[in-house]
N, C-alpha and C positions, 0 to 999 in steps of 0.2 A: 272725437274731440274736434271742434271747428278750428280751422286754420286762421292764424292772424294775418292781417294784411301784410305784415312785415315778412311773412313766409311766402308770399306770392312772388314768383319770379318776375312777372310783369311789373310789379311795384319796385322790385330791386333794380330791374333794368331802367325803369323811368327815372329812379333816383340817379343812376349813372348819367342819364340824359341830361338831367339838371346840371350836374357837375360839368358836363361837356359843353352845355350852353353857356354857363358862366365863364368857362375858360375861353371859348370862341369869342364871346362878346367883350372880353377884357382886351381883345386886340382891335375893337372898333374905335374910331375916332372918339375923343372924349365929348365932343358936341352931341353925340348920340346917347349919352347917359340917361337923359329923360325921354328919349324917343324909342327908336328901334331896340336898343339894349334893354331898357326897362320892359318893353312890351314882350320881347322874346323870352326874357327871364320869368315874367309872370305867366306866360303860356306854359313854359316848361314846368314850372312849379305846380301849376294847376293839374297836371296829368297825375303824378303820384298822390296828390292831395285828394282828388276825386276817387281815385281807386280805394284809398283808405276810407274815406267817408262812406262810400257805397258798401264796402265790406262791413264796416262797423254798424250799418243800419240793420243787418241781419236777415234780410229778405232778398231773394233773387231778384224780384222786380225792382227794388231800390238799387241793388248792385248794378243791374243791367243799365238802369237810367244813368248812374254815375260813371260807368264805363263808357257809355255813349257820349257823355260830356268830356271825359278825358280824351276819347277819339276825336272829338271836335276840336278840342285844344291842340291836339297834335296836328290836325289840318291847318289851324291857324299858324302854328309854329312852322310848318312846312312852307307855308305861303310866305311868312317873314323871312325865312332863310333865303328863299328865292329872291326876295326883294334886296336882301343884304348882298347876296351874290352879284346882282346886277349893278348895285350901288358901289361895291368895293371890289370889282373884278380886277382892278390894277393895284390893289393894296397887298397882294401876296398873303391872303388870309386863307387857311386851309379849312374847308367846310367838311372834308371827308368823314371824320370821326362823328361828328353831329348827324350827318346824313345817314351813315350806317346805323347809328344808335336809334335814331327816330324811326327809321324803316323797321327795325327790329321790333320796337315797342309797338308800332302801328300794327304789324302783323299779329303780335301776341294779343293786343286788345281785340282785334278782329276775331280772332279764334276764340277768345274767352267770351265775347259777346255772342257768337254763334253757338257756342256750347250750352249756354244758358236755355232753359225752356223757352220756346217761342211766346208763351203766354206771360212770360216774365217781363 
């Protein structure tokens, strides 16, 4: 029996990442709501969304393509986190949880992508 995307550990961990990004960005200044906050949240949401879409396509080639999109969104989010760190270094905002969660998700995505057939 094929596994649902909801059974994938990487999907579950990426859902945790979304929650952590929302908690983190709630500490950002309110003028960022339509800027960095919105962008970071969209990138975070994109990760589990693309994992789900790729898994539901039913073919390894499609899954790999969507995992690569998720991985790219993770790179975007990582960049945005670094921007936020530089902008808010004096605001006493703790980035540790998001950093750890994103690193774990990125490693899992990388392993999942590499596990799929090279031709996929």
